C-alpha positions as CSV (number, residue, x, y, z in Angstrom):
1,M,0.0,0.0,0.0
2,I,1.2,3.5,-0.8
3,S,1.4,5.9,2.1
4,N,2.4,9.0,0.1
5,I,0.4,9.4,-3.2
6,I,2.4,12.4,-4.4
7,D,5.7,10.6,-3.9
8,F,4.3,7.6,-5.8
9,C,3.1,9.8,-8.7
10,Q,6.5,11.5,-8.9
11,Q,8.3,8.2,-9.1
12,F,5.9,6.9,-11.6
13,Y,6.4,9.9,-13.9
14,A,10.2,9.8,-13.5
15,S,10.1,6.1,-14.5
16,T,7.7,6.3,-17.5
17,F,7.3,9.9,-18.5
18,I,3.5,9.2,-18.8
19,P,1.5,12.2,-17.7
20,I,-0.2,11.7,-14.2
21,L,-2.0,13.8,-11.6
22,Y,-3.4,13.5,-8.1
23,F,-6.9,14.9,-7.5
24,Q,-8.1,15.3,-3.9
25,W,-11.7,16.1,-3.2
26,P,-12.8,18.9,-2.6
27,H,-9.4,20.7,-3.1
28,A,-9.1,19.8,-6.8
29,I,-5.7,18.9,-8.3
30,Q,-3.0,18.5,-5.6
31,W,-0.1,17.6,-7.9
32,S,0.5,17.0,-11.6
33,C,3.3,16.3,-13.9
34,P,3.6,17.9,-16.3
35,S,2.2,20.9,-14.6
36,V,0.0,21.9,-17.6
37,L,-2.4,19.1,-16.6
38,K,-3.8,21.4,-14.0
39,E,-4.9,23.7,-16.8
40,M,-7.2,21.2,-18.4
41,S,-10.8,22.1,-18.0
42,T,-13.4,19.5,-17.5
43,Q,-16.3,21.9,-18.0
44,N,-16.8,21.0,-21.6
45,T,-18.9,18.4,-23.4
46,A,-16.1,16.4,-24.9
47,L,-14.6,15.4,-21.5
48,E,-17.5,16.0,-19.0
49,E,-19.8,13.4,-20.6
50,K,-17.0,10.7,-20.5
51,I,-15.8,11.2,-16.9
52,R,-18.0,8.7,-15.2
53,F,-16.7,6.1,-12.7
54,H,-18.3,2.8,-13.4
55,K,-15.6,0.7,-11.8
56,N,-12.2,1.1,-10.2
57,P,-10.0,1.5,-12.1
58,D,-11.7,2.9,-15.1
59,Y,-10.8,4.8,-18.3
60,F,-12.2,6.7,-21.3
61,I,-11.0,7.6,-24.7
62,T,-11.6,11.1,-26.1
63,D,-12.8,11.9,-29.6
64,S,-9.1,12.5,-30.6
65,Y,-8.2,9.0,-29.3
66,A,-6.4,10.1,-26.2
67,Y,-6.5,7.6,-23.3
68,F,-7.3,8.8,-19.8
69,G,-7.4,6.4,-16.9
70,F,-8.7,6.8,-13.3
71,V,-7.8,5.0,-10.1
72,N,-10.0,5.8,-7.1
73,I,-8.1,5.8,-3.8
74,N,-10.3,3.5,-1.7
75,D,-9.1,4.5,1.8
76,S,-9.3,8.3,1.2
77,P,-11.5,10.1,3.7
78,S,-13.8,11.5,1.1
79,K,-13.8,8.4,-1.1
80,M,-13.4,10.8,-4.0
81,D,-9.6,11.1,-4.2
82,F,-8.1,9.6,-7.4
83,V,-5.1,9.4,-9.6
84,V,-5.5,10.3,-13.3
85,L,-3.3,8.8,-15.9
86,G,-3.0,10.5,-19.3
87,P,-3.3,11.9,-21.9
88,V,-1.7,8.9,-23.6
89,Y,-1.6,8.1,-27.4
90,S,-0.7,4.8,-29.0
91,T,0.9,6.4,-32.1
92,P,2.6,9.7,-33.0
93,I,-0.2,12.3,-33.3
94,S,-0.9,14.4,-36.4
95,E,-1.4,18.1,-36.4
96,E,-5.2,17.5,-36.9
97,T,-5.3,15.2,-33.8
98,L,-3.3,17.7,-31.8
99,R,-5.7,20.5,-32.6
100,S,-8.7,18.3,-31.8
101,F,-7.2,17.5,-28.4
102,L,-6.5,21.1,-27.5
103,R,-10.1,22.0,-28.4
104,E,-11.4,19.1,-26.2
105,C,-9.4,20.4,-23.2
106,Q,-10.1,24.1,-23.9
107,L,-6.3,24.9,-23.9
108,I,-5.1,28.1,-25.6
109,G,-2.0,30.3,-25.5
110,E,0.9,29.2,-23.4
111,S,-1.1,26.2,-22.0
112,A,-1.7,25.0,-25.5
113,E,2.0,25.3,-26.4
114,E,3.1,23.5,-23.3
115,M,0.6,20.7,-23.8
116,T,1.7,20.4,-27.4
117,H,5.3,19.9,-26.2
118,V,4.1,17.2,-23.7
119,L,2.1,15.3,-26.3
120,L,4.9,15.3,-28.9
121,N,7.4,14.1,-26.4
122,S,5.4,11.6,-24.3
123,P,6.0,7.9,-25.1
124,H,3.4,6.0,-27.0
125,V,1.9,2.9,-25.5
126,T,-0.5,0.3,-26.8
127,F,-4.0,0.2,-25.4
128,H,-3.2,-3.0,-23.5
129,Q,0.0,-1.4,-22.1
130,F,-2.2,1.5,-20.9
131,L,-4.6,-0.8,-19.2
132,S,-1.7,-2.7,-17.6
133,M,-0.4,0.6,-16.2
134,L,-3.8,1.3,-14.7
135,S,-3.9,-2.1,-13.2
136,F,-0.4,-1.6,-11.7
137,I,-1.3,1.7,-10.2
138,H,-4.5,0.2,-8.7
139,L,-2.5,-2.6,-7.2
140,C,0.1,-0.2,-5.7
141,I,-2.5,2.2,-4.2
142,N,-5.4,-0.1,-3.3
143,G,-3.6,-3.5,-2.9
144,E,-6.1,-5.2,-5.2
145,K,-5.1,-7.2,-8.2
146,I,-7.4,-7.3,-11.2
147,E,-7.7,-9.4,-14.3
148,I,-7.4,-6.9,-17.2
149,S,-9.5,-8.8,-19.8
150,S,-12.5,-9.4,-17.4
151,H,-12.3,-6.0,-15.5
152,F,-12.2,-3.9,-18.6
153,N,-14.3,-6.2,-20.8
154,T,-11.7,-6.4,-23.5
155,Q,-13.1,-9.8,-24.6
156,M,-15.9,-9.6,-27.1
157,D,-19.3,-10.6,-25.6
158,A,-22.7,-11.1,-27.2
159,S,-23.8,-7.5,-26.8
160,V,-20.7,-6.2,-28.5
161,Q,-21.1,-8.7,-31.4
162,K,-24.8,-7.7,-31.7
163,E,-23.8,-4.0,-31.9
164,I,-21.2,-4.7,-34.6
165,S,-23.7,-6.7,-36.6
166,R,-26.2,-3.8,-36.3
167,Q,-23.5,-1.3,-37.6
168,Y,-22.6,-3.8,-40.3
169,S,-26.1,-4.0,-41.6
170,L,-26.5,-0.2,-41.6
171,R,-23.2,0.3,-43.4
172,V,-23.9,-2.3,-46.1
173,Y,-27.3,-0.7,-46.7
174,D,-25.7,2.8,-47.0
175,S,-22.9,1.6,-49.3
176,R,-25.4,0.0,-51.6
177,E,-27.6,3.1,-51.6
178,T,-24.6,5.4,-52.4
179,G,-23.0,3.0,-54.8
180,E,-19.8,2.9,-52.7
181,S,-18.0,-0.4,-52.3
182,H,-14.6,-1.9,-51.5
183,N,-12.3,-2.9,-54.3
184,T,-10.0,-4.6,-51.9
185,W,-10.4,-8.2,-53.1
186,E,-9.8,-7.6,-56.8
187,F,-6.9,-5.2,-56.2
188,E,-5.4,-7.5,-53.6
189,Q,-5.4,-10.4,-56.1
190,S,-3.7,-8.4,-58.8
191,L,-1.2,-6.9,-56.3
192,T,-0.1,-10.1,-54.7
193,D,0.1,-11.9,-58.0
194,C,2.4,-9.2,-59.4
195,I,4.6,-9.4,-56.3
196,S,4.8,-13.2,-56.2
197,R,5.7,-13.4,-59.9
198,G,8.2,-10.5,-59.6
199,D,6.3,-8.8,-62.5
200,L,7.4,-5.2,-62.2
201,S,5.9,-4.0,-65.5
202,R,2.5,-5.3,-64.7
203,L,2.7,-4.0,-61.2
204,Q,3.3,-0.5,-62.4
205,K,0.2,-0.7,-64.6
206,V,-1.9,-1.9,-61.7
207,L,-0.6,0.9,-59.4
208,K,-1.6,3.5,-61.9
209,Q,-5.3,3.0,-61.4
210,Q,-5.4,6.0,-59.0
211,P,-2.1,8.0,-59.2
212,S,-3.1,10.4,-56.4
213,E,-3.4,7.8,-53.7
214,F,-2.7,4.2,-53.1
215,P,-5.5,2.4,-55.0
216,I,-7.0,0.2,-52.4
217,K,-10.5,1.3,-51.7
218,T,-11.6,0.2,-48.2
219,G,-14.0,1.1,-45.5
220,T,-13.0,3.4,-42.6
221,L,-10.3,1.6,-40.6
222,S,-10.0,4.6,-38.2
223,R,-11.8,8.0,-37.9
224,N,-8.4,9.6,-37.9
225,V,-7.3,9.9,-41.5
226,L,-3.6,9.4,-40.7
227,Q,-4.2,6.4,-38.5
228,H,-6.5,5.0,-41.3
229,T,-3.7,5.3,-43.8
230,R,-1.2,3.7,-41.4
231,N,-3.6,0.8,-40.8
232,L,-4.0,0.3,-44.6
233,F,-0.2,0.5,-45.0
234,I,0.3,-2.3,-42.4
235,V,-2.3,-4.5,-44.2
236,T,-0.6,-3.9,-47.5
237,A,2.8,-4.8,-45.9
238,T,1.4,-8.0,-44.6
239,L,0.0,-9.0,-48.1
240,A,3.3,-8.0,-49.8
241,T,5.4,-10.0,-47.3
242,R,3.3,-13.2,-47.8
243,A,3.3,-12.7,-51.6
244,A,7.1,-12.2,-51.7
245,I,7.7,-15.3,-49.7
246,Q,5.4,-17.3,-52.0
247,G,7.4,-15.9,-54.9
248,G,10.7,-17.2,-53.5
249,L,12.1,-14.4,-51.3
250,D,13.6,-15.9,-48.2
251,T,11.4,-15.6,-45.2
252,E,13.9,-13.8,-43.0
253,Q,14.6,-11.1,-45.6
254,A,10.9,-10.6,-46.2
255,Y,10.0,-10.2,-42.6
256,Q,13.0,-7.9,-41.9
257,L,12.0,-5.8,-44.8
258,S,8.4,-5.6,-43.6
259,D,9.5,-4.6,-40.1
260,L,11.7,-1.8,-41.5
261,Y,8.8,-0.4,-43.6
262,I,6.3,-0.6,-40.8
263,R,8.7,1.3,-38.5
264,E,9.1,3.9,-41.1
265,C,5.3,4.1,-41.4
266,E,4.9,4.6,-37.7
267,S,7.3,7.6,-37.8
268,T,5.6,9.2,-40.8
269,Q,3.2,12.1,-40.0
270,N,1.9,12.9,-43.5
271,V,-0.7,11.0,-45.5
272,D,0.8,11.8,-48.9
273,T,4.2,10.6,-47.7
274,L,2.6,7.3,-46.4
275,N,0.9,6.7,-49.8
276,S,4.3,7.3,-51.5
277,L,5.9,4.9,-49.0
278,T,3.4,2.3,-49.9
279,Y,4.3,2.5,-53.6
280,T,8.0,2.2,-52.7
281,M,7.4,-0.8,-50.5
282,V,5.4,-2.9,-53.0
283,L,7.9,-2.0,-55.8
284,D,10.8,-3.0,-53.5
285,F,9.3,-6.4,-52.6
286,T,8.5,-7.1,-56.3
287,T,12.0,-6.1,-57.4
288,R,13.6,-8.4,-54.8
289,V,11.4,-11.3,-55.9
290,K,12.3,-10.6,-59.5
291,N,16.0,-10.7,-58.7
292,R,15.6,-14.0,-56.9
293,K,13.2,-15.4,-59.5
294,L,12.9,-19.1,-59.3
295,P,10.6,-21.5,-61.3
296,L,8.1,-22.0,-58.4
297,E,5.5,-23.8,-60.5
298,G,5.9,-27.5,-59.7
299,M,8.4,-26.8,-56.9
300,S,8.0,-29.4,-54.1
301,K,7.8,-28.5,-50.5
302,E,11.2,-30.1,-49.9
303,I,13.0,-27.9,-52.5
304,F,11.1,-24.8,-51.3
305,Q,12.5,-25.5,-47.8
306,C,16.0,-25.9,-49.3
307,V,15.7,-22.6,-51.1
308,Q,14.6,-20.8,-47.9
309,Y,17.4,-22.5,-45.9
310,I,20.1,-21.5,-48.3
311,S,18.7,-17.9,-48.9
312,Q,18.8,-17.2,-45.2
313,R,22.5,-18.2,-44.8
314,P,24.7,-16.3,-47.4
315,N,27.1,-15.6,-44.6
316,E,27.7,-19.2,-43.7
317,Q,30.1,-21.8,-45.1
318,L,27.2,-23.8,-46.4
319,L,27.8,-27.2,-48.1
320,V,25.4,-29.5,-50.0
321,D,25.6,-32.0,-47.1
322,D,24.3,-29.3,-44.8
323,V,21.2,-28.7,-46.9
324,A,20.6,-32.4,-47.2
325,A,20.8,-32.8,-43.5
326,F,18.4,-30.0,-42.9
327,I,15.5,-31.8,-44.7
328,G,16.7,-35.3,-43.6
329,R,17.5,-36.6,-47.0
330,S,20.7,-38.0,-48.7
331,R,23.1,-35.8,-50.6
332,S,22.4,-37.7,-53.8
333,Y,18.6,-37.5,-53.5
334,I,18.5,-33.7,-52.8
335,T,21.1,-33.0,-55.5
336,K,19.1,-34.8,-58.2
337,K,15.8,-33.4,-57.1
338,F,17.1,-29.8,-56.8
339,K,18.5,-30.0,-60.4
340,E,15.3,-31.6,-61.8
341,E,13.0,-29.0,-60.3
342,L,15.1,-25.8,-60.7
343,G,17.4,-26.6,-63.6
344,F,20.7,-25.8,-61.8
345,D,22.6,-27.5,-58.9
346,I,22.6,-26.6,-55.2
347,S,26.2,-25.3,-55.3
348,S,25.3,-22.8,-58.0
349,F,22.4,-21.5,-55.9
350,I,24.5,-21.2,-52.8
351,M,26.9,-19.0,-54.7
352,R,24.1,-17.1,-56.3
353,C,22.7,-16.1,-52.9
354,K,26.2,-15.0,-51.7
355,L,26.7,-12.8,-54.8
356,E,23.2,-11.3,-54.5
357,E,24.0,-10.4,-50.9
358,A,27.3,-9.0,-52.0
359,K,25.5,-6.7,-54.5
360,S,23.3,-5.5,-51.7
361,L,26.2,-4.7,-49.4
362,L,28.1,-3.0,-52.2
363,T,25.1,-0.8,-53.0
364,Y,23.8,0.1,-49.6
365,T,26.8,0.0,-47.3
366,D,30.3,1.4,-47.4
367,K,31.9,-1.8,-46.0
368,P,35.3,-2.6,-47.5
369,L,35.7,-5.5,-49.9
370,S,37.8,-7.4,-47.4
371,E,35.0,-7.3,-44.9
372,I,32.3,-8.3,-47.4
373,S,34.4,-11.2,-48.7
374,S,35.1,-12.4,-45.1
375,Y,31.4,-12.0,-44.1
376,L,30.2,-14.1,-47.1
377,C,32.8,-16.8,-46.3
378,F,34.9,-16.6,-49.5
379,S,38.3,-18.2,-49.2
380,S,40.0,-14.9,-50.2
381,Q,39.2,-11.4,-51.4
382,A,40.8,-12.2,-54.8
383,Y,38.5,-15.3,-55.2
384,F,35.5,-13.1,-54.3
385,Q,36.5,-10.5,-56.9
386,N,37.0,-13.1,-59.6
387,V,33.7,-14.9,-59.0
388,F,31.8,-11.6,-58.9
389,K,33.4,-10.4,-62.2
390,K,32.7,-13.7,-63.9
391,K,29.0,-13.5,-62.9
392,F,28.2,-9.8,-63.5
393,G,30.9,-8.7,-66.0
394,M,32.5,-6.1,-63.7
395,T,34.5,-6.1,-60.5
396,P,32.9,-5.4,-57.1
397,M,34.3,-1.9,-57.0
398,Q,33.1,-1.1,-60.5
399,Y,29.6,-2.3,-59.5
400,R,29.7,-0.1,-56.3
401,K,30.6,3.0,-58.4
402,K,27.9,2.2,-61.0
403,T,25.2,1.8,-58.4
404,A,26.4,4.9,-56.5
405,G,25.8,7.0,-59.5
């Protein structure tokens, strides 16, 4: 149990940098950090209607998607003292969201400037993390442990399902009346087919359907336009990743690439920039599949596993015996089957993967040739240079200069 609430709040803020305040009835706010929280007015419709204690702890979400949580201090004399957590956002906020929040809290002038600084510099937490923080504060202050899913009703029940079904029926009716509909299925099939086949020319034609924005037409994934675009980006990244793996891109490279693009998406604050990033991402996946193009039709599960295993290990001294052992087959069996299905032998593919990785390192890093050669397990730098020139018609340094231009 916490004996000094202010000391606890100070330590909590110092540890998390999540805004927090202590309200003591009837003397109003006793302490807050940052101090601008004291300036927030609750005498407005946006917040007043939502501040209702139905349980302890409890929370509400503003129209701008800011999270606020409340923990009632059970043993306070008035039974009306509580700790307030927030505002907290799960993603970086746009200018539109920021303006909306300031209007909700009736903040202007210096108070608005200070709150803007707070919101732009506060950490972002997922909704589940936010509820976990509320649960932790409640445990520390009131000594009561709660089960998050049951306490906050985060598991869907029959009433929620019924409400979603009601909204679904209304939206389908409205979309039919207005003639608006999703094009997601048709476009998704074209997009993923282009990526899995590494077909750049066809992909570019598909993407020109609506040059001003990314041409997936969906319903509203979020009332916040920026968040809607982010959600759509993540959906597209998931589709592109799966299609690229199906097209022969090794799984680790595909997932790493997806992670990088999603992180870039999360840090982007402009819708147009996000749409442009989406084009870049699908073109990147398709290009990588094209460069690694393999005859997938008729490829057995065993050979696909071999391809993935080899593709993920360009920096290892990989032998045919290693590949055979990986799928539990003999060297002679896998050598014959690999050649029959792909038209070239395993050793050639191992070298191909190393040289493709070398091209990437030469293009996107400034690592010296000696380091690249050693990383890719060539016996010597001279051997690396000779093999590279034989394959691509130029030395590694000539290739680096060419791609740098």
